[in-house]
C-alpha positions as CSV (number, residue, x, y, z in Angstrom):
1,X,26.6,77.0,72.0
2,X,24.6,79.3,73.6
3,X,21.3,78.4,75.7
4,X,19.2,80.5,73.3
5,X,20.6,77.9,70.3
6,X,19.6,74.9,72.3
7,X,16.7,75.9,73.2
8,X,15.9,76.2,69.8
9,X,17.3,73.3,69.0
10,X,15.2,71.2,71.5
11,X,11.9,73.3,70.6
12,X,12.9,71.6,66.3
13,X,13.0,68.4,68.0
14,X,10.0,68.2,70.0
15,X,8.1,69.5,66.7
16,X,9.4,67.0,65.3
17,X,8.5,64.3,67.9
18,X,4.7,65.4,67.9
19,X,4.4,65.5,64.2
20,X,2.1,62.8,62.8
21,X,3.8,59.9,61.1
22,X,4.5,56.3,61.5
23,X,5.1,56.6,65.1
24,X,2.2,58.4,65.9
25,X,0.7,55.2,63.8
26,X,2.7,52.8,66.1
27,X,1.3,54.6,69.5
28,X,-2.3,54.8,68.5
29,X,-2.2,50.9,67.8
30,X,-0.8,49.9,71.0
31,X,-3.0,52.1,72.8
32,X,-6.0,50.6,71.3
33,X,-4.3,46.6,71.4
34,X,-3.1,47.1,75.0
35,X,-4.8,50.1,77.0
36,X,-4.0,53.6,77.9
37,X,-1.2,52.3,79.8
38,X,0.7,50.7,76.8
39,X,0.0,53.8,74.7
40,X,1.8,56.3,77.2
41,X,4.8,54.0,77.8
42,X,5.1,54.0,73.6
43,X,5.3,57.4,73.6
44,X,7.9,58.1,76.3
45,X,9.7,55.6,75.0
46,X,9.5,56.8,71.3
47,X,9.7,60.7,72.8
48,X,13.3,59.3,75.0
49,X,14.8,57.5,72.0
50,X,14.1,60.9,69.6
51,X,15.8,63.1,72.1
52,X,18.7,60.8,72.7
53,X,19.4,60.5,68.8
54,X,19.0,64.1,68.2
55,X,21.3,65.1,71.1
56,X,24.1,62.7,69.7
57,X,23.6,63.8,66.6
58,X,23.5,67.8,67.0
59,X,27.4,66.6,69.5
60,X,28.7,64.5,66.9
61,X,27.9,67.2,64.1
62,X,29.1,70.2,66.3
63,X,32.4,68.6,66.7
64,X,32.7,67.4,63.2
65,X,31.8,71.1,61.6
66,X,34.2,72.9,64.8
67,X,37.4,70.4,63.9
68,X,36.7,70.6,59.5
69,X,35.8,74.6,58.7
70,X,35.8,73.2,55.0
71,X,33.3,71.2,55.8
72,X,31.0,74.0,57.3
73,X,31.8,76.1,54.6
74,X,30.2,73.6,52.1
75,X,27.6,72.9,54.0
76,X,26.5,76.6,54.3
77,X,27.2,76.9,50.4
78,X,25.3,73.8,50.0
79,X,22.1,75.4,52.8
80,X,22.6,78.6,50.2
81,X,22.4,77.0,47.1
82,X,19.2,74.7,48.3
83,X,17.8,77.8,49.6
84,X,18.2,79.6,46.3
85,X,16.8,76.3,44.3
86,X,13.7,76.3,46.9
87,X,13.4,80.1,45.4
88,X,13.4,79.3,42.2
């Protein structure tokens, strides 16, 4: 995989990690209850967890897709069908 593809994947993961959701509620709760140190520790733990999860997922999917060309075609055509459905 080229470096630009890795950077794009990293940017997507960062945007997903900083988007509001249940994890943000947990970070705010820990910050309010335990102070700034607990909030920072929770945020860093969340970021590390999401990063590791994203890396393992990306590596596993890349190996699976490269080893199974039929699966790659299925994902590609499924994505195109989904985009067409969204367009309609």
